[in-house]
KOLTORMI-406935 format. One line per 2 residues: number of its first residue (from 1); their letters; for each residue z, x, y of C-alpha. Coordinates in steps of 0.001 Angstrom, whole numbers, padded with zeros to 6 digits, always signed. Example, Ala and Ser with C-alpha at 12.3 -4.5 7.8 and 13.67 -1.06 7.14 Angstrom:
<rs>
1 = as = +007800 +012300 -004500; +007140 +013670 -001060 .
</rs>
This chain:
<rs>
1 = mv = -188607 -064417 -009971; -185481 -064647 -007855 .
3 = ss = -182046 -063993 -009267; -178961 -065625 -007824 .
5 = kr = -176431 -063128 -009135; -175630 -061694 -005722 .
7 = ip = -175424 -064959 -003817; -171775 -065707 -002964 .
9 = tk = -172200 -069370 -003883; -168596 -070364 -003344 .
11 = hv = -168583 -068930 +000167; -171876 -070553 +001069 .
13 = ls = -171064 -074028 -000198; -167388 -074266 +000749 .
15 = hd = -166995 -076195 +003996; -163554 -077712 +003455 .
17 = al = -162256 -076568 +006841; -165349 -077937 +008566 .
19 = rn = -164992 -081347 +006940; -161243 -081582 +007421 .
21 = pi = -160461 -084237 +010069; -157644 -082029 +011340 .
23 = gw = -160289 -079557 +012477; -162085 -082233 +014473 .
25 = at = -158785 -083459 +015892; -157874 -079904 +016907 .
27 = at = -161156 -079384 +018738; -160960 -082769 +020437 .
29 = gl = -157289 -082418 +021346; -157684 -078989 +022927 .
31 = av = -160790 -080145 +024809; -158905 -083146 +026208 .
33 = ia = -155968 -080954 +027266; -158408 -078502 +028855 .
35 = ai = -160084 -081344 +030759; -156755 -082666 +032049 .
37 = lr = -155634 -079216 +033209; -158921 -078663 +034996 .
39 = mi = -158813 -082059 +036695; -155374 -081491 +038265 .
41 = gl = -155969 -080916 +041970; -159679 -080389 +041331 .
43 = gh = -160578 -081527 +044844; -158492 -078771 +046441 .
45 = pk = -159517 -077092 +048615; -161477 -079721 +050523 .
47 = el = -164061 -077179 +051608; -166948 -075242 +050126 .
49 = if = -165580 -072007 +048695; -167455 -068844 +047766 .
51 = de = -171003 -069603 +046528; -170342 -073336 +046474 .
53 = ty = -171840 -073188 +049952; -175242 -072769 +048281 .
55 = yv = -175041 -074720 +045071; -173255 -077882 +046201 .
57 = kd = -175756 -078446 +049004; -178652 -077619 +046678 .
59 = ay = -177262 -080147 +044190; -177228 -082770 +046937 .
61 = sl = -180844 -081949 +047872; -181976 -082247 +044265 .
63 = wk = -180218 -085585 +043911; -181754 -087015 +047051 .
65 = yg = -185171 -085350 +047208; -185934 -083812 +043813 .
67 = te = -186095 -080274 +045246; -183886 -078009 +047313 .
69 = ra = -184031 -078392 +051103; -183342 -075941 +053907 .
71 = wp = -180262 -076473 +056069; -179520 -075885 +059765 .
73 = ee = -177124 -073244 +061062; -173467 -073890 +060159 .
75 = pn = -174120 -076982 +058014; -170837 -076979 +056073 .
77 = pn = -168551 -078867 +058507; -170959 -081799 +058662 .
79 = fv = -171545 -081698 +054919; -167837 -081681 +054074 .
81 = sg = -167160 -084551 +056488; -169768 -086725 +054763 .
83 = np = -172615 -086247 +057213; -175132 -083972 +055451 .
85 = mp = -178142 -083092 +057576; -180702 -081148 +055538 .
87 = ld = -183910 -080136 +057240; -187270 -081496 +056182 .
89 = dp = -188356 -077984 +055215; -188197 -076732 +051625 .
91 = gy = -185334 -074420 +050768; -185962 -070992 +049271 .
93 = vv = -183670 -070558 +046272; -183624 -067797 +043679 .
95 = hp = -182044 -069566 +040708; -183651 -072272 +038547 .
97 = pl = -182533 -075851 +039165; -180823 -077036 +035965 .
99 = gk = -177295 -075937 +036868; -177604 -077595 +040262 .
101 = wm = -178911 -080785 +038663; -175787 -080774 +036496 .
103 = ls = -173588 -080287 +039554; -175295 -083223 +041257 .
105 = vg = -173911 -085636 +038638; -170457 -085437 +040193 .
107 = qm = -171853 -086282 +043613; -173777 -089204 +042160 .
109 = if = -170566 -090612 +040656; -167966 -089814 +043314 .
111 = gq = -170049 -089463 +046449; -171495 -086589 +048418 .
113 = ds = -168318 -085909 +050397; -165973 -085786 +047385 .
115 = sf = -164782 -082247 +046702; -163558 -083606 +043353 .
117 = gw = -167113 -084740 +042668; -168583 -081364 +043608 .
119 = rf = -166606 -079749 +040789; -166419 -082607 +038306 .
121 = sa = -169365 -081490 +036155; -167947 -077975 +035869 .
123 = ai = -164598 -079334 +034659; -166247 -081507 +032007 .
125 = vg = -168540 -078745 +030779; -165614 -076323 +030705 .
127 = al = -163725 -078717 +028432; -166810 -079082 +026217 .
129 = tv = -166963 -075319 +025716; -163391 -075431 +024413 .
131 = fi = -164492 -078026 +021849; -167492 -075904 +020860 .
133 = iv = -165555 -072675 +020413; -162975 -074386 +018189 .
135 = rl = -165713 -075744 +015934; -167545 -072413 +016033 .
137 = ai = -164426 -070428 +015119; -163621 -072796 +012249 .
139 = rl = -167136 -072235 +010934; -166995 -068470 +011399 .
141 = fg = -163526 -067853 +009999; -163118 -070801 +007625 .
143 = si = -159753 -071639 +009163; -158585 -074462 +011404 .
145 = wm = -155762 -072207 +012582; -158254 -069590 +013781 .
147 = gf = -160185 -072366 +015500; -157008 -073424 +017281 .
149 = ia = -156336 -069851 +018396; -159862 -069443 +019778 .
151 = gl = -159619 -072750 +021624; -156201 -071905 +023049 .
153 = ll = -157345 -068483 +024264; -160422 -069937 +025947 .
155 = mt = -158503 -072840 +027473; -155908 -070504 +029020 .
157 = dg = -158272 -067807 +030248; -158342 -067454 +034016 .
159 = eh = -162066 -066750 +034314; -162856 -069867 +032331 .
161 = fv = -160280 -071982 +034155; -161398 -070989 +037656 .
163 = hs = -165089 -071450 +036864; -164289 -074859 +035369 .
165 = rt = -162840 -075829 +038763; -165563 -074360 +040968 .
167 = al = -169099 -075593 +041600; -170954 -072434 +040581 .
169 = ld = -173773 -071963 +038067; -172381 -069387 +035670 .
171 = lf = -170215 -071785 +033660; -173303 -073846 +032816 .
173 = lm = -175114 -070666 +031772; -172183 -069836 +029502 .
175 = ff = -172206 -073358 +028066; -175838 -073190 +026987 .
177 = vl = -175566 -069618 +025644; -172511 -070585 +023593 .
179 = lg = -174190 -073795 +022441; -177284 -071861 +021353 .
181 = fw = -175158 -069360 +019434; -173197 -072144 +017719 .
183 = ll = -176392 -073904 +016667; -177795 -070673 +015239 .
185 = vi = -174613 -070115 +013225; -174958 -073664 +011860 .
187 = dr = -178577 -072869 +010994; -177490 -069701 +009214 .
189 = dy = -175085 -071663 +007029; -177783 -074251 +006378 .
191 = ar = -180222 -071508 +005340; -177676 -069869 +003032 .
193 = tr = -176914 -073190 +001359; -180617 -073999 +001072 .
195 = mv = -181312 -070612 -000492; -178645 -071263 -003131 .
197 = el = -180098 -074685 -003895; -183622 -073329 -004284 .
199 = tt = -182680 -070336 -006416; -179920 -071615 -008699 .
201 = gn = -181231 -075016 -009710; -178744 -076968 -007589 .
203 = sq = -181536 -078782 -005756; -183211 -081905 -007116 .
205 = kk = -186436 -080480 -005743; -186089 -076943 -006949 .
207 = sa = -188691 -074760 -005289; -191553 -073767 -007493 .
209 = dl = -192397 -070955 -005090; -190066 -068219 -006293 .
211 = ss = -192300 -065196 -005776; -191265 -061726 -004746 .
213 = fg = -190823 -063034 -001212; -188433 -065838 -002106 .
215 = ph = -188749 -069540 -001324; -189711 -071375 +001829 .
217 = lg = -186566 -072852 +003337; -188316 -075764 +004985 .
219 = wr = -187500 -077535 +008218; -184875 -075786 +010417 .
221 = pw = -183770 -078402 +012990; -180751 -076417 +014131 .
223 = rl = -182965 -073534 +015211; -185146 -075916 +017165 .
225 = aa = -182071 -077262 +018940; -180953 -073690 +019649 .
227 = gv = -184328 -073013 +021252; -183778 -075970 +023578 .
229 = al = -180261 -074764 +024441; -181410 -071225 +025214 .
231 = gc = -184293 -072560 +027301; -181735 -074556 +029257 .
233 = am = -179661 -071390 +029673; -182665 -069790 +031363 .
235 = gv = -183020 -072983 +033385; -179605 -072248 +034901 .
237 = kw = -180041 -068513 +035454; -182706 -066113 +034282 .
239 = sg = -180111 -063964 +032527; -180234 -066574 +029762 .
241 = ly = -183412 -064760 +028702; -181291 -061900 +027387 .
243 = al = -179507 -064283 +025034; -182835 -065592 +023763 .
245 = av = -184057 -062054 +023061; -180875 -060741 +021438 .
247 = fg = -180239 -063871 +019393; -183863 -063740 +018244 .
249 = im = -183229 -060275 +016809; -179932 -061475 +015354 .
251 = iv = -181526 -064266 +013322; -184141 -061848 +011980 .
253 = vw = -181296 -059735 +010578; -179634 -062851 +009181 .
255 = dv = -182862 -063982 +007513; -183436 -060601 +005873 .
257 = rn = -179828 -060525 +004703; -180122 -064028 +003291 .
259 = ry = -183071 -063024 +001104; -181438 -059740 +000139 .
261 = la = -178332 -061527 -001128; -180594 -063856 -003100 .
263 = rv = -182004 -060790 -004910; -185453 -061334 -003474 .
265 = ky = -187561 -058350 -004476; -188905 -057743 -000972 .
267 = pl = -186419 -059289 +001490; -187976 -057794 +004626 .
269 = rg = -191478 -058842 +003646; -190103 -062184 +002572 .
271 = ml = -188635 -062690 +006021; -191925 -061722 +007654 .
273 = vr = -193958 -064028 +005435; -191583 -066982 +005109 .
275 = ds = -189346 -066940 +008187; -190789 -064957 +011092 .
277 = vp = -193432 -067361 +012392; -191288 -070518 +012067 .
279 = af = -188367 -068677 +013684; -190492 -067532 +016604 .
281 = ms = -192033 -070962 +017095; -188683 -072732 +016980 .
283 = lv = -187143 -070443 +019589; -189599 -068913 +022049 .
285 = pv = -192151 -071689 +022739; -189435 -074344 +022554 .
287 = af = -187256 -072408 +025001; -190245 -071938 +027306 .
289 = va = -191032 -075658 +027324; -187372 -076518 +027932 .
291 = yv = -187286 -074026 +030788; -190404 -075412 +032464 .
293 = lc = -189054 -078957 +032160; -186041 -077822 +034180 .
295 = ws = -188486 -077480 +037091; -189712 -081071 +036812 .
297 = gw = -188398 -081997 +040260; -190315 -079130 +041824 .
299 = if = -193456 -079860 +039796; -193668 -083613 +040367 .
301 = td = -192827 -083632 +044077; -194713 -081958 +046905 .
303 = kg = -191820 -080654 +049031; -190733 -077680 +046934 .
305 = yd = -190863 -074135 +048252; -194284 -072548 +047565 .
307 = rh = -195357 -075791 +045867; -198829 -075595 +047473 .
309 = wa = -199270 -071834 +047293; -202206 -072085 +044860 .
311 = qe = -204061 -074471 +047170; -203705 -071974 +050009 .
313 = hq = -204633 -068915 +047934; -207773 -069301 +045855 .
315 = gw = -208422 -066967 +042938; -209135 -066756 +039231 .
317 = ws = -206311 -069222 +038665; -208082 -072016 +040523 .
319 = wl = -209096 -073725 +037274; -205427 -074236 +036361 .
321 = pd = -203270 -077140 +037565; -202059 -075938 +040954 .
323 = wi = -198382 -076076 +040010; -198785 -073339 +037380 .
325 = ps = -199930 -070471 +039655; -197676 -071766 +042429 .
327 = la = -194640 -071670 +040153; -195647 -068235 +038860 .
329 = hy = -195863 -066928 +042429; -192478 -068436 +043241 .
331 = hh = -190987 -066667 +040227; -192514 -063367 +041307 .
333 = sa = -190998 -063757 +044760; -187561 -064612 +043345 .
335 = yk = -187733 -061652 +040957; -188389 -059263 +043847 .
337 = fh = -185357 -060700 +045613; -183103 -060147 +042603 .
339 = vg = -184143 -056556 +041910; -183817 -055667 +045590 .
341 = ls = -180348 -057155 +046089; -178082 -054257 +047038 .
343 = se = -176084 -055365 +050069; -172469 -054303 +050530 .
345 = hp = -169771 -056718 +049375; -166009 -056092 +049189 .
347 = ya = -165781 -057598 +045699; -168859 -055981 +044180 .
349 = sn = -167979 -054329 +040874; -169333 -052110 +038131 .
351 = pw = -169864 -053576 +034637; -167877 -050717 +033088 .
353 = gw = -164757 -052266 +034573; -165483 -055843 +033542 .
355 = iv = -163928 -055562 +030094; -160538 -054824 +031699 .
357 = qw = -161046 -057087 +034746; -160797 -054068 +037033 .
359 = rp = -162138 -055762 +040167; -161885 -059562 +039883 .
361 = ts = -163652 -061724 +042439; -161754 -063550 +045152 .
363 = fy = -163236 -067029 +045577; -160831 -068211 +048268 .
365 = yr = -157998 -066832 +050389; -156060 -068374 +053263 .
367 = sp = -152869 -067417 +055109; -151333 -070733 +056208 .
369 = ep = -148966 -070693 +059154; -145331 -071700 +058516 .
371 = gq = -145072 -075463 +058364; -148778 -075937 +057585 .
373 = ng = -150482 -076693 +054253; -147262 -076458 +052278 .
375 = cd = -146119 -073154 +053760; -142310 -073252 +053815 .
377 = wd = -141849 -069498 +054223; -142338 -066924 +056964 .
379 = kc = -145593 -065689 +055472; -147776 -067481 +052936 .
381 = sa = -150900 -067059 +050866; -153215 -069513 +049141 .
383 = ai = -155758 -067886 +046839; -158267 -068631 +044105 .
385 = ts = -159063 -065479 +042168; -161377 -065373 +039188 .
387 = vg = -159294 -063035 +037051; -158987 -063311 +033304 .
389 = np = -155744 -063874 +031434; -154159 -060390 +031115 .
391 = al = -153067 -061163 +027548; -156668 -061737 +026472 .
393 = wg = -158359 -059029 +028509; -155586 -056518 +027886 .
395 = va = -156657 -056281 +024246; -160355 -057120 +024684 .
397 = ai = -161695 -053560 +024631; -159695 -052642 +021514 .
399 = al = -160781 -055861 +019819; -164441 -055103 +020501 .
401 = vi = -164115 -051639 +018961; -162527 -053134 +015841 .
403 = vl = -165208 -055810 +015594; -167947 -053210 +016033 .
405 = la = -166462 -051116 +013217; -166182 -054209 +011017 .
407 = wl = -169880 -054827 +011519; -170951 -051212 +010937 .
409 = vr = -168606 -050384 +008053; -168071 -053718 +006296 .
411 = qd = -171409 -055288 +007280; -169511 -058416 +008296 .
413 = wr = -172109 -060809 +009704; -169464 -062575 +011797 .
415 = ag = -168622 -059332 +013558; -172325 -058669 +014012 .
417 = gi = -172803 -062067 +015623; -169952 -061443 +018058 .
419 = ia = -171402 -058049 +018964; -174802 -059685 +019499 .
421 = gm = -173166 -062101 +021912; -171585 -059231 +023830 .
423 = va = -174861 -057331 +023953; -176651 -060410 +025294 .
425 = tw = -174091 -061147 +027994; -172749 -057739 +029024 .
427 = ap = -175116 -054895 +028140; -178038 -055944 +030420 .
429 = wf = -175893 -055518 +033532; -175592 -051777 +032942 .
431 = ty = -179234 -051475 +033991; -178368 -053027 +037367 .
433 = qd = -175439 -050838 +038408; -177118 -050113 +041749 .
435 = rt = -177262 -053837 +042558; -174629 -056092 +044092 .
437 = if = -172993 -057640 +041015; -169589 -059165 +040399 .
439 = tf = -166891 -059417 +037747; -167135 -063211 +037759 .
441 = yt = -170382 -062811 +035784; -168095 -062133 +032818 .
443 = iv = -167610 -065886 +032400; -170664 -065741 +030117 .
445 = mv = -168947 -063014 +028068; -165662 -064872 +027759 .
447 = pf = -166443 -066860 +024555; -167451 -063699 +022715 .
449 = vv = -164395 -061823 +023984; -162305 -064737 +022699 .
451 = la = -164058 -064611 +019324; -163539 -060838 +019100 .
453 = vt = -159827 -061177 +019810; -159576 -064118 +017391 .
455 = yc = -161281 -061998 +014717; -158619 -059311 +015173 .
457 = vg = -155807 -061861 +015290; -157086 -063097 +011930 .
459 = lv = -156789 -059576 +010533; -153204 -059343 +011743 .
461 = wg = -152344 -062846 +010519; -153522 -061996 +007036 .
463 = rg = -153334 -064186 +003964; -151641 -064307 +000600 .
465 = rl = -147974 -064226 -000378; -145591 -064291 +002586 .
467 = tv = -144032 -060834 +002371; -141684 -059378 +004989 .
469 = sl = -144562 -057366 +006443; -146791 -060417 +006668 .
471 = rv = -144002 -062446 +008248; -143535 -059794 +010946 .
473 = rr = -147267 -059707 +011640; -147389 -063466 +012027 .
475 = il = -144435 -063386 +014387; -146394 -060876 +016479 .
477 = vg = -149345 -063268 +016559; -147037 -066039 +017721 .
479 = vf = -145618 -063797 +020444; -149129 -062888 +021603 .
481 = la = -150154 -066543 +021882; -146932 -067425 +023684 .
483 = va = -147505 -064605 +026171; -151058 -065858 +026784 .
485 = vl = -149782 -069363 +027564; -146945 -068082 +029765 .
487 = lf = -149274 -065808 +031730; -151647 -068721 +032260 .
489 = ay = -148749 -070711 +033698; -147647 -067748 +035808 .
491 = fw = -151114 -067310 +037304; -151595 -071036 +037916 .
493 = pl = -151049 -070682 +041705; -153627 -067881 +041824 .
495 = yt = -156135 -070023 +039924; -155658 -073223 +041935 .
497 = gt = -155234 -072189 +045567; -151583 -073242 +045652 .
499 = tv = -149682 -072109 +048746; -147015 -069558 +047778 .
501 = py = -144935 -066942 +049607; -146967 -063858 +050428 .
503 = es = -144676 -061693 +048301; -145292 -063979 +045333 .
505 = wr = -149028 -063520 +045764; -148565 -059746 +045879 .
507 = qh = -146510 -059868 +042681; -149469 -061529 +040964 .
509 = mf = -151675 -058574 +041898; -150942 -056586 +038740 .
511 = np = -153488 -053960 +039731; -154047 -052720 +043317 .
513 = sw = -157796 -053047 +042671; -157324 -056825 +042456 .
515 = i = -156543 -057095 +046179 .
</rs>
């Protein structure tokens, strides 16, 4: 039989902060503010910056033709002026299509030549991630105040802000990874509550199957939804696969822990017997199906790159629908491109420096002449640099060490989840240090950095009777948040491409490696 003596019932069943309408209002309010901030001057600059030159045109091709098209030499001037001229040939691209489909929505609404429309989807999705992280932090920390802090830190982070105003893919990857993590945390709470109900008599349908392995927990819809989200993450960029793998291991640990706390005699075996197969089926096959569906435009049209490869190359695969071996060959070709990418780039960086934003990526830089483009000084600069808020990233490394210790020493599942997120979004890049990679990839890490810092802020904030010591600590928290907001305002010109005196731009370069 199962004993419930070790189940922290109060913790499992208490969701007051989650149900409180103030929590929903906080998440919604911060998301709306984030959206407004990201919409201000969103159409500037009226040109394709950085890798927008690839993804905006690919988004247009997907909208019009269902697959990416090739483009002639120097296509950007015509594209920007509203006269796109794609070739009739298929375009060879090395990232899946979902992120570009999402970018195409803005062009559908505002028109192909609207620079506001190019970036509209990114701004909306960026605001949605603020909503998600507030709700996630409230669930993790049981505090609306901690949810507010997490939302504020994400909203005012420079990496997040710049990506929310640029038509790149990585923000959409971050969105789906964060969404998948949030859904798995919801599922964990659901499973804990269900375990209590089935082992303490709180359920009207108390499980009769209380063997040494513990009860079946039944249908897990949140895990199924997480599988879809993580499949969509892979449908934006293949690096979403790392999140699927790491989060899969994470939920195994959570399932074993759930049965252990319920005093199941054999928690590991119980997980293997009761949870492992349903968990695998709700994540891996579901994610795979979601990923393949992201290629629907390529599958159901005949103009995609390598679409007819199987027809031109007969083999053992000939009995399969031709799109399957053709798509597999396309993936093999794209994989070879990725692993062989090692060209020189002035803003290439090493992942060791990402946690301190050692070499941020410049998305845009111009030196307007006096009297042009708002230049009222002798020498001017207009820049968009994807650099994180120094207040957040200045303490990020220390926060991660504290969170890691909290997981190892205190076995705090929240800390473990944050570490899992960091492993999924940061650790894989250490195996590609000989490749051309960039600090702006850290946008996918940002939510977990925010959660790590929020975790530590919660430790400083404390709880209980308001002593002098506690009052001082809370003042320090307030100062930290104020500094984060002020630094966000200070770096606004560097995030938005605003024309400023050259000396002002140099003053924003806190580290010579930023130039």
